[in-house]
C-alpha positions as CSV (number, residue, x, y, z in Angstrom):
1,X,3.3,4.2,-11.0
2,X,4.4,0.8,-10.0
3,X,7.1,0.6,-7.3
4,X,9.8,-1.8,-8.5
5,X,10.7,-4.3,-5.8
6,X,14.2,-5.3,-6.7
7,X,15.5,-8.7,-5.8
8,X,18.9,-10.3,-5.8
9,X,18.7,-14.0,-6.8
10,X,20.5,-16.6,-8.9
11,X,19.4,-16.2,-12.5
12,X,17.6,-18.9,-14.3
13,X,17.8,-17.3,-17.7
14,X,18.8,-14.0,-19.3
15,X,16.5,-11.8,-21.2
16,X,18.2,-9.1,-23.4
17,X,17.2,-6.8,-26.2
18,X,17.3,-3.1,-27.3
19,X,15.1,-0.1,-26.9
20,X,14.7,2.0,-30.0
21,X,12.8,4.9,-31.6
22,X,9.7,3.5,-33.4
23,X,10.3,5.7,-36.4
24,X,14.1,6.0,-36.9
25,X,15.3,2.9,-35.1
26,X,17.8,5.0,-33.2
27,X,18.7,3.6,-29.8
28,X,17.1,5.0,-26.6
29,X,19.7,5.4,-23.9
30,X,19.2,5.8,-20.1
31,X,15.7,4.2,-20.0
32,X,14.6,1.6,-17.5
33,X,13.5,-1.8,-18.8
34,X,11.6,-3.6,-16.1
35,X,10.5,-7.3,-15.8
36,X,7.6,-8.2,-13.5
37,X,6.4,-11.5,-12.3
38,X,2.8,-12.3,-11.4
39,X,3.3,-11.2,-7.8
40,X,4.8,-7.8,-9.0
41,X,8.4,-8.7,-8.0
42,X,10.6,-7.0,-10.5
43,X,14.1,-6.7,-12.0
44,X,15.3,-3.6,-13.9
45,X,18.2,-2.6,-16.1
46,X,19.1,0.8,-17.7
47,X,19.7,0.9,-21.4
48,X,23.2,1.8,-22.5
49,X,24.3,4.1,-25.3
50,X,23.2,1.4,-27.9
51,X,19.8,1.0,-26.2
52,X,20.7,-2.4,-25.0
53,X,19.5,-4.0,-21.7
54,X,20.2,-7.3,-19.9
55,X,17.8,-8.8,-17.3
56,X,18.9,-11.9,-15.4
57,X,15.6,-13.5,-14.2
58,X,15.0,-16.0,-11.5
59,X,12.5,-18.2,-13.1
60,X,11.0,-19.2,-16.5
61,X,8.1,-16.9,-15.9
62,X,5.6,-15.6,-16.8
63,X,7.2,-12.1,-17.0
64,X,5.8,-8.9,-18.3
65,X,8.3,-6.2,-19.7
66,X,7.8,-2.5,-19.4
67,X,10.0,0.3,-20.9
68,X,10.2,3.6,-19.0
69,X,12.2,6.4,-20.6
70,X,13.7,9.2,-18.5
71,X,11.3,11.9,-17.4
72,X,12.8,14.3,-19.9
73,X,12.8,11.8,-22.8
74,X,10.0,12.5,-25.4
75,X,9.2,8.8,-25.9
76,X,6.2,7.3,-24.2
77,X,6.1,4.5,-21.7
78,X,5.1,1.1,-23.2
79,X,4.9,-2.5,-22.3
80,X,7.4,-4.5,-24.5
81,X,4.7,-5.8,-26.9
82,X,3.4,-2.3,-27.6
83,X,0.4,-2.3,-25.2
84,X,0.1,0.6,-22.7
85,X,-1.4,-1.2,-19.7
86,X,0.3,-3.9,-17.6
87,X,-2.5,-6.5,-17.7
88,X,-3.0,-6.0,-21.5
89,X,0.5,-7.2,-22.2
90,X,1.3,-10.8,-23.1
91,X,3.4,-12.6,-20.6
92,X,6.8,-14.0,-21.6
93,X,8.1,-17.4,-20.7
94,X,11.8,-18.2,-20.6
95,X,13.0,-21.7,-21.3
96,X,16.5,-20.5,-22.0
97,X,18.4,-17.3,-22.6
98,X,16.2,-15.1,-24.9
99,X,17.0,-12.3,-27.3
100,X,13.8,-10.2,-27.3
101,X,15.0,-8.1,-30.1
102,X,14.0,-4.4,-30.5
103,X,11.4,-2.8,-28.4
104,X,10.2,0.3,-30.4
105,X,8.8,3.3,-28.5
106,X,6.9,6.1,-30.3
107,X,7.2,9.8,-29.4
108,X,4.6,11.3,-27.2
109,X,3.0,14.7,-27.0
110,X,4.2,17.8,-25.2
111,X,2.6,20.3,-22.9
112,X,4.4,23.6,-22.1
113,X,3.6,26.6,-20.0
114,X,4.6,29.0,-17.2
115,X,3.7,29.0,-13.5
116,X,3.4,32.4,-11.8
117,X,2.1,33.7,-8.5
118,X,-0.8,36.0,-7.9
119,X,1.3,39.0,-8.9
120,X,2.4,37.4,-12.2
121,X,6.0,36.7,-11.0
122,X,7.5,33.4,-12.1
123,X,7.6,30.5,-9.6
124,X,10.8,28.4,-10.0
125,X,11.0,24.9,-8.7
126,X,7.2,24.2,-8.9
127,X,6.2,20.6,-9.7
128,X,3.7,20.3,-12.6
129,X,2.1,17.0,-13.6
130,X,-0.7,15.7,-15.9
131,X,-3.6,13.5,-14.9
132,X,-5.5,11.6,-17.6
133,X,-9.3,11.4,-17.3
134,X,-8.9,7.7,-17.9
135,X,-8.0,6.7,-14.4
136,X,-7.0,3.2,-15.5
137,X,-4.0,4.7,-17.1
138,X,-1.0,5.8,-15.1
139,X,1.2,8.7,-16.2
140,X,3.9,9.9,-13.7
141,X,6.3,12.2,-15.5
142,X,6.3,15.5,-13.6
143,X,8.2,18.5,-14.7
144,X,9.9,21.2,-12.6
145,X,9.6,24.8,-13.5
146,X,12.8,26.7,-14.5
147,X,14.0,30.0,-13.0
148,X,11.6,31.8,-15.3
149,X,8.7,29.6,-14.3
150,X,8.5,27.7,-17.6
151,X,8.0,23.9,-17.8
152,X,7.7,21.2,-20.4
153,X,6.1,17.8,-19.9
154,X,7.0,15.3,-22.6
155,X,6.2,11.8,-23.6
156,X,2.4,12.1,-23.1
157,X,0.6,9.1,-24.5
158,X,-2.6,10.3,-26.0
159,X,-3.1,7.3,-28.2
160,X,-3.9,5.0,-25.2
161,X,-4.7,7.3,-22.3
162,X,-7.1,9.5,-24.3
163,X,-7.0,13.2,-25.2
164,X,-8.6,14.8,-22.1
165,X,-6.2,15.7,-19.2
166,X,-6.1,17.9,-16.2
167,X,-3.0,19.8,-15.1
168,X,-1.9,20.0,-11.4
169,X,0.8,22.1,-9.8
170,X,2.3,22.9,-6.5
171,X,5.3,24.6,-4.9
172,X,6.7,25.4,-1.5
173,X,4.5,28.1,-0.1
174,X,1.6,27.3,-2.4
175,X,-1.1,24.6,-2.1
176,X,-1.4,21.8,-4.7
177,X,-4.1,22.9,-7.2
178,X,-5.4,22.5,-10.7
179,X,-5.4,24.5,-13.9
180,X,-8.6,26.6,-13.7
181,X,-8.0,28.3,-10.3
182,X,-9.4,25.4,-8.3
183,X,-8.5,22.8,-5.7
184,X,-11.2,20.5,-7.0
185,X,-10.2,18.2,-9.9
186,X,-13.9,18.0,-10.9
187,X,-13.9,21.7,-11.5
188,X,-10.5,21.9,-13.3
189,X,-10.0,23.1,-16.8
190,X,-9.8,20.1,-19.2
191,X,-6.9,20.0,-21.6
192,X,-7.7,18.3,-24.9
193,X,-4.4,17.2,-26.4
194,X,-4.0,16.5,-30.1
195,X,-1.0,15.6,-32.2
196,X,0.7,18.9,-31.7
197,X,2.5,20.4,-28.7
198,X,0.0,22.2,-26.4
199,X,1.0,25.5,-24.8
200,X,-1.2,26.3,-21.8
201,X,0.1,29.9,-21.4
202,X,0.4,30.8,-17.7
203,X,-1.0,29.0,-14.7
204,X,-1.6,31.4,-11.8
205,X,-1.2,29.7,-8.5
206,X,-3.7,30.6,-5.8
207,X,-1.9,31.5,-2.5
208,X,-4.3,29.6,-0.3
209,X,-4.6,30.5,3.4
210,X,-2.1,31.7,6.0
211,X,-2.0,30.2,9.5
212,X,0.2,31.4,12.4
213,X,0.2,31.6,16.2
214,X,2.2,30.6,19.2
215,X,3.2,27.4,20.9
216,X,3.6,27.5,24.7
217,X,4.6,25.0,27.4
218,X,4.4,25.0,31.2
219,X,7.2,27.6,31.3
220,X,6.1,29.9,28.5
221,X,6.9,30.0,24.8
222,X,8.4,26.9,23.3
223,X,11.6,27.6,21.3
224,X,12.0,24.4,19.2
225,X,9.9,21.7,17.6
226,X,7.4,21.5,14.7
227,X,3.8,22.4,14.0
228,X,1.7,20.4,11.5
229,X,-1.2,22.2,9.9
230,X,-3.9,20.3,8.0
231,X,-6.6,21.7,5.7
232,X,-8.6,20.0,2.9
233,X,-6.4,16.8,2.7
234,X,-3.1,18.8,2.5
235,X,-0.5,19.1,5.4
236,X,2.3,21.6,5.9
237,X,5.0,21.2,8.5
238,X,6.9,24.2,9.8
239,X,9.5,24.8,12.5
240,X,8.8,26.7,15.7
241,X,11.1,29.8,16.0
242,X,13.0,30.9,19.1
243,X,10.1,33.1,20.2
244,X,7.6,30.2,20.1
245,X,5.9,31.3,16.9
246,X,5.1,29.4,13.8
247,X,3.8,30.4,10.4
248,X,2.2,28.0,7.9
249,X,1.3,28.9,4.4
250,X,0.5,27.1,1.2
251,X,-2.7,25.3,2.3
252,X,-6.1,25.3,0.6
253,X,-9.1,26.8,2.4
254,X,-10.9,24.4,4.7
255,X,-11.3,23.4,8.3
256,X,-7.8,23.8,9.9
257,X,-6.4,21.3,12.4
258,X,-3.0,21.9,14.1
259,X,-0.8,19.7,16.2
260,X,2.7,20.3,17.6
261,X,5.7,18.4,18.9
262,X,8.6,19.7,21.0
263,X,11.3,17.9,23.0
264,X,10.2,17.2,26.6
265,X,6.5,18.1,25.9
266,X,3.5,16.1,24.9
267,X,2.3,15.9,21.3
268,X,-0.7,18.2,21.4
269,X,-3.6,18.9,19.1
270,X,-5.4,22.2,18.8
271,X,-5.6,23.8,21.3
272,X,-4.4,21.6,24.2
273,X,-5.6,18.0,23.8
274,X,-4.1,14.6,23.2
275,X,-6.2,13.8,20.0
276,X,-7.7,15.6,17.0
277,X,-10.9,17.5,17.8
278,X,-11.2,21.3,17.4
279,X,-10.7,22.9,14.0
280,X,-10.8,26.5,12.8
281,X,-12.9,27.4,9.8
282,X,-10.9,29.2,7.1
283,X,-13.0,28.7,3.9
284,X,-12.1,31.8,1.9
285,X,-9.2,32.1,-0.4
286,X,-6.6,34.4,1.1
287,X,-7.9,33.9,4.7
288,X,-5.3,34.8,7.4
289,X,-5.3,33.9,11.1
290,X,-2.6,34.8,13.6
291,X,-4.4,33.5,16.7
292,X,-4.3,29.7,16.3
293,X,-2.3,28.9,19.5
294,X,-1.3,25.6,21.0
295,X,-0.5,24.8,24.7
296,X,1.7,21.8,25.3
297,X,2.0,20.1,28.8
298,X,5.1,18.4,30.0
299,X,5.3,14.9,28.5
300,X,4.4,11.7,30.3
301,X,6.7,8.7,29.6
302,X,6.2,5.0,29.7
303,X,9.2,2.7,30.1
304,X,8.0,-0.9,29.3
305,X,10.5,-3.5,30.5
306,X,10.0,-6.6,28.3
307,X,10.9,-9.9,30.0
308,X,10.4,-13.5,29.1
309,X,7.3,-14.7,30.9
310,X,9.0,-17.9,32.0
311,X,12.7,-17.1,32.3
312,X,12.5,-13.5,33.4
313,X,15.3,-12.6,31.0
314,X,15.1,-9.3,29.1
315,X,13.6,-9.6,25.6
316,X,15.4,-7.5,23.0
317,X,13.9,-6.5,19.7
318,X,10.1,-6.4,19.9
319,X,8.4,-3.2,18.9
320,X,5.4,-1.6,20.5
321,X,2.6,0.8,19.6
322,X,0.8,2.6,22.4
323,X,-2.7,3.8,21.7
324,X,-5.0,6.2,23.5
325,X,-8.3,5.0,24.9
326,X,-10.1,5.8,21.6
327,X,-7.4,4.2,19.4
328,X,-7.2,7.5,17.5
329,X,-3.5,8.3,18.3
330,X,-0.6,5.9,18.6
331,X,3.1,6.2,19.5
332,X,5.6,3.5,18.5
333,X,9.2,2.5,19.3
334,X,11.4,-0.6,19.5
335,X,12.9,-2.1,22.6
336,X,16.6,-1.4,23.2
337,X,19.4,-3.8,24.0
338,X,18.1,-4.0,27.6
339,X,14.6,-4.9,26.5
340,X,13.4,-1.4,27.4
341,X,10.7,0.1,25.2
342,X,10.5,3.9,25.9
343,X,7.5,5.8,24.6
344,X,7.4,9.5,25.3
345,X,5.5,12.7,24.2
346,X,2.4,11.4,26.0
347,X,-0.5,13.2,27.7
348,X,-1.8,11.8,30.9
349,X,-4.5,9.2,30.5
350,X,-5.3,5.6,29.7
351,X,-3.3,3.7,27.1
352,X,-3.1,0.2,25.6
353,X,-0.1,-1.5,24.1
354,X,0.3,-3.6,21.0
355,X,3.5,-5.6,20.7
356,X,5.2,-6.9,17.6
357,X,7.3,-9.8,18.7
358,X,7.1,-12.4,16.0
359,X,10.6,-11.9,14.6
360,X,11.9,-12.5,18.1
361,X,9.7,-15.5,18.9
362,X,7.0,-13.7,20.8
363,X,3.4,-13.0,20.1
364,X,2.1,-10.1,17.9
365,X,-0.7,-9.1,20.2
366,X,-2.2,-6.6,22.7
367,X,-0.8,-6.8,26.2
368,X,-3.8,-8.4,27.9
369,X,-5.2,-9.0,31.3
370,X,-5.7,-12.6,32.7
371,X,-9.3,-12.6,31.3
372,X,-8.1,-11.7,27.8
373,X,-9.1,-8.0,27.7
374,X,-6.7,-5.3,26.5
375,X,-4.7,-4.2,29.6
376,X,-5.1,-0.5,30.3
377,X,-2.0,1.4,31.4
378,X,-2.8,4.7,33.2
379,X,-0.4,7.6,33.7
380,X,-0.6,11.1,35.0
381,X,0.6,14.2,33.1
382,X,4.4,14.8,33.5
383,X,4.8,11.4,35.1
384,X,7.3,8.7,34.2
385,X,6.4,5.1,34.8
386,X,8.3,1.8,34.4
387,X,6.1,-1.2,33.8
388,X,7.4,-4.8,33.7
389,X,5.7,-6.6,30.8
390,X,6.1,-10.4,30.6
391,X,6.0,-11.7,27.0
392,X,4.8,-15.2,26.2
393,X,6.5,-17.2,23.5
394,X,4.4,-17.2,20.4
395,X,2.8,-20.1,18.7
396,X,4.0,-20.7,15.1
397,X,2.6,-22.4,12.0
398,X,5.0,-23.5,9.3
399,X,4.6,-25.7,6.2
400,X,4.0,-25.6,2.5
401,X,1.3,-24.6,0.0
402,X,1.1,-26.7,-3.2
403,X,-1.4,-26.9,-6.0
404,X,-3.5,-29.9,-6.9
405,X,-0.7,-31.3,-8.9
406,X,1.8,-31.0,-6.0
407,X,3.7,-28.0,-7.4
408,X,4.7,-25.3,-4.9
409,X,2.6,-22.1,-5.0
410,X,4.5,-18.8,-4.6
411,X,3.0,-15.6,-3.2
412,X,-0.1,-17.0,-1.6
413,X,-1.4,-15.3,1.6
414,X,-1.7,-17.5,4.7
415,X,-4.1,-15.8,7.1
416,X,-4.9,-16.7,10.7
417,X,-7.9,-15.1,12.4
418,X,-8.4,-15.7,16.2
419,X,-11.8,-16.1,17.8
420,X,-11.5,-12.5,19.2
421,X,-11.2,-11.1,15.7
422,X,-7.5,-10.4,15.7
423,X,-5.5,-11.6,12.7
424,X,-2.0,-12.2,11.3
425,X,-0.8,-13.2,7.9
426,X,2.3,-14.3,6.0
427,X,3.1,-15.1,2.3
428,X,4.5,-18.3,0.8
429,X,8.0,-18.3,-0.7
430,X,8.8,-19.4,-4.3
431,X,9.2,-23.0,-3.0
432,X,5.7,-22.8,-1.4
433,X,7.0,-22.8,2.2
434,X,5.8,-20.4,4.8
435,X,6.3,-19.5,8.4
436,X,3.5,-17.7,10.3
437,X,4.8,-16.6,13.7
438,X,3.6,-14.2,16.3
439,X,0.5,-16.2,17.1
440,X,-0.8,-15.8,20.6
441,X,-2.6,-18.7,22.4
442,X,-6.2,-19.2,21.3
443,X,-8.4,-20.6,18.7
444,X,-7.5,-19.7,15.1
445,X,-9.1,-20.1,11.7
446,X,-6.5,-20.4,9.0
447,X,-7.0,-19.8,5.3
448,X,-4.9,-19.4,2.2
449,X,-5.8,-16.9,-0.5
450,X,-4.3,-16.0,-3.9
451,X,-5.2,-12.7,-5.6
452,X,-4.3,-12.7,-9.2
453,X,-3.1,-9.3,-10.4
454,X,-4.3,-9.7,-14.0
455,X,-7.0,-11.9,-15.6
456,X,-5.3,-14.8,-17.2
457,X,-2.6,-15.0,-14.6
458,X,-2.4,-18.1,-12.4
459,X,-5.3,-18.4,-9.9
460,X,-6.1,-20.7,-7.0
461,X,-9.2,-21.4,-5.0
462,X,-9.3,-19.9,-1.5
463,X,-8.9,-22.8,0.9
464,X,-9.6,-23.1,4.6
465,X,-8.0,-25.4,7.1
466,X,-7.9,-28.4,6.9
467,X,-8.7,-28.3,3.2
468,X,-12.1,-27.0,2.2
469,X,-13.2,-24.2,-0.1
470,X,-16.2,-23.7,2.2
471,X,-15.6,-21.2,5.0
472,X,-18.5,-22.6,7.0
473,X,-16.8,-25.9,7.1
474,X,-13.4,-24.7,8.2
475,X,-12.0,-26.4,11.3
476,X,-10.2,-24.1,13.8
477,X,-6.8,-24.7,15.2
478,X,-6.4,-24.4,19.0
479,X,-2.8,-23.2,19.8
480,X,-1.2,-23.1,23.3
481,X,1.5,-20.6,24.3
482,X,4.6,-21.3,22.3
483,X,3.1,-24.2,20.4
484,X,4.9,-25.1,17.2
485,X,3.1,-26.6,14.2
486,X,5.4,-27.3,11.4
487,X,3.3,-29.9,9.5
488,X,0.8,-27.6,7.9
489,X,0.2,-28.6,4.2
490,X,-2.3,-26.7,2.1
491,X,-3.4,-28.0,-1.3
492,X,-5.0,-25.2,-3.3
493,X,-6.7,-26.2,-6.6
494,X,-5.8,-24.2,-9.7
495,X,-8.5,-21.8,-10.9
496,X,-7.7,-20.4,-14.4
497,X,-10.9,-18.2,-14.7
498,X,-10.7,-16.9,-11.2
499,X,-14.3,-17.9,-10.3
500,X,-13.2,-19.8,-7.1
501,X,-14.1,-23.2,-8.5
502,X,-11.3,-25.7,-9.1
503,X,-10.5,-26.4,-12.8
504,X,-10.5,-30.1,-12.3
505,X,-13.9,-30.1,-10.6
506,X,-15.3,-28.0,-13.5
507,X,-13.9,-30.3,-16.1
508,X,-15.2,-33.4,-14.2
509,X,-18.8,-31.9,-14.2
510,X,-18.7,-30.7,-17.8
511,X,-18.3,-27.0,-16.9
512,X,-15.9,-24.7,-18.7
513,X,-12.8,-23.8,-16.5
514,X,-12.2,-20.8,-18.8
515,X,-15.6,-19.3,-18.3
516,X,-16.0,-17.3,-15.1
517,X,-19.6,-16.6,-15.7
518,X,-20.6,-20.2,-15.1
519,X,-20.0,-19.8,-11.3
520,X,-23.4,-18.2,-10.9
521,X,-25.4,-20.5,-13.1
522,X,-27.8,-23.1,-11.7
523,X,-28.2,-25.8,-14.4
524,X,-30.3,-28.2,-12.2
525,X,-32.6,-25.4,-10.9
526,X,-32.2,-26.3,-7.2
527,X,-31.4,-22.7,-6.2
528,X,-27.8,-23.6,-5.6
529,X,-25.3,-22.1,-8.1
530,X,-22.4,-24.0,-9.5
531,X,-20.2,-22.2,-7.0
532,X,-22.5,-23.3,-4.1
533,X,-22.4,-26.9,-5.4
534,X,-18.6,-26.8,-5.6
535,X,-18.3,-25.5,-2.0
536,X,-20.7,-28.2,-0.8
537,X,-19.1,-31.0,-2.9
538,X,-22.4,-31.8,-4.7
539,X,-23.3,-32.4,-8.3
540,X,-24.4,-29.2,-10.1
541,X,-26.5,-31.2,-12.5
542,X,-28.3,-33.3,-9.9
543,X,-30.8,-31.4,-7.7
544,X,-29.4,-31.0,-4.2
545,X,-31.7,-31.0,-1.1
546,X,-31.4,-28.1,1.4
547,X,-28.1,-28.2,3.2
548,X,-27.7,-26.5,6.6
549,X,-24.6,-24.4,7.1
550,X,-23.7,-24.9,3.4
551,X,-21.6,-21.7,3.0
552,X,-23.8,-20.9,0.0
553,X,-25.1,-18.0,-2.0
554,X,-21.8,-16.2,-1.8
555,X,-20.6,-14.5,-5.0
556,X,-17.0,-15.2,-6.2
557,X,-14.4,-12.5,-5.7
558,X,-14.0,-11.3,-9.2
559,X,-10.9,-9.5,-10.5
560,X,-11.9,-5.9,-11.1
561,X,-10.9,-3.5,-13.9
562,X,-10.7,-0.8,-11.3
563,X,-7.6,-2.6,-9.9
564,X,-4.4,-1.2,-11.2
565,X,-1.3,-3.3,-10.7
566,X,-0.1,-0.5,-8.4
567,X,-1.7,-2.5,-5.6
568,X,0.7,-5.1,-4.4
569,X,-0.2,-8.2,-2.3
570,X,-2.0,-7.9,1.0
571,X,-0.8,-10.1,3.9
572,X,2.7,-8.6,4.2
573,X,3.3,-8.2,7.9
574,X,5.4,-5.2,8.9
575,X,7.4,-4.2,11.9
576,X,6.8,-0.7,13.3
């Protein structure tokens, strides 16, 4: 299911229409109609009693429309042009306000049943959902069981998703599992759905395993906090009671891992360590263990005092993530109004600190020693340490990305990789401008990349600074502490067939810019493919002598059918 990223912008044009039943023409009320741009930014409206919707959109397009009925509405989901999948639908361009007219939705199929426990008693409030065998199709319309354990899933689209489905269910106190008394989808009973409602009868939920024990601290039983219990990719979180006991149920059999948190004590993994390690084998259905105990030491606390490396003034706002020496466990927080970053719940040991400071003008980087290594902060169990951490002002790159016609490019990823392997990224705005801050001093290789969500969407050639499609010929940027470069201009050639060769270059050499397969052809037989020749700037029809460091024999990054448009853009930097 796509997550709608709503935006508030001045509208360029209005798209309106109606959602109706495909057979009767009756309006469909309460459904969401969504418009998505090529970067999966969306706008949504809910249909009124007449089935009408209005979408004020920010640009001419292209846009793809999807209609999503309520979870209890028997109509199927559809793209506005009747296709089922996002990338199969035809994009819409708006040159003015547009009346799309009626969008008809057919009725889907229905699955009914009852969910009961191992004694045959109904389980109310269980979640039941269907998974199509065609994993390229999304269907996210779960049902909740009623007080008598019954459920009804409606709007199932068998015409496009296929007829074979598996049924999954879960409830508080029971593990998630599949119809057919199994936790393994590959072993689940397959439902073959036809044009009639399908009753499954009863689904008996397996109880799983039962885990319990005690949580102790330096002074005896711990009377508050939480215990997290993991088994076979499922996690249950429970409270510690006043006597220091916990009880976790509703997990599938497997290798059990526990960890606990309690105020004033260190986060601890089974039985008494700072990181995952020991597990308890509970591989039989119905297994019960009451001896899985945890021992928590008193917490160690770091107080990192952030100051400006040059002025000595407190730095307010940056966040930090403290990692153990194996980088397997991390603890994060944000500096307070005095520039103090407090990280607690720690075991004694060696830790390293990564700081996010870009939004406040400081580097996103590890705190390092003078020779560039990650600085190690050591602390004893039950200790509190205050450490003064000078932060350097970050370098910053800013500029614009345009295509080979000078038009701004929206949603392109600008990535900087330092010579030590660390990296940061940003994304261009609708006007092509970008700001990439948080860069520490060093040597950086900067590239811009655009990943088309669907074939046929706009595409651009990956380009490396200062303007080459050849990664081996990229020229690094050396940045000093706090250096500001605001003159960065990237020109990225359009690439309609997503084969990483510029359309203009293909046309100039008599190749087909609509044929992605010609990237790997070698018309002059010199062992260099057309893509190699493009990256070297040579003629694909005139034999090329051997070129050192040519950046050759690299296949293009093709769009894959396995990609669902659920995966949004990479390169979005996040604060902790």
